[in-house]
C-alpha positions, 0 to 999 in steps of 0.5 A: 126365232118363235117365242111362247105366247105373250102372257095374257090378261096383261096390257102390251105395247104391240110395237115393242113386242118385237125388235128389229134385228139387222138382215133378219126377219123375226116373228112372235107368237101373240095367240096360236090356236087351231082356230087361227093365229095372231103373229108379229113380225119384223123385217129389216130392209131389203128382206121379204118373204117369197111368193106363196099360197095359204089355204086360209085368209090372213089380215096383214096389219102395218104397226110400224114403217112401210110394207109392199105386199103383193096379191095376184101380181098386184102391188099394195103399199101400206104405212102405219096403221094401214092393213089389208086382207089376203084372200086364201089360194092367191099367190102373195109375197112381202117386201121390205124397201125399208124396215117394218112391223106388221101383225098377221092374222090367220083365220083357219075356220069358216071354210066349211061352207 
């Protein structure tokens, strides 16, 4: 379930931008630009994203709960307030052993070098 970008020049409580729905993964666009985007996600317990490879670096920040993020086969358990950079071109997956919310920031510029 994607929404348009959130309102600009207004304060937002990040954790309240997206709800938990049983047996679902929800996403909400915060900012979407050609150079990258920021998206809020909520994962119900038992949900996840299958292994994939992104051509861009991705910054994953947990804003509620605990997530397992697997990069190159190495498991990282992140709790509220913790974050990790998922490197471009590396296989990664996300698992919810309990429900959690996160912000994903994808940077699409800087790969020209």
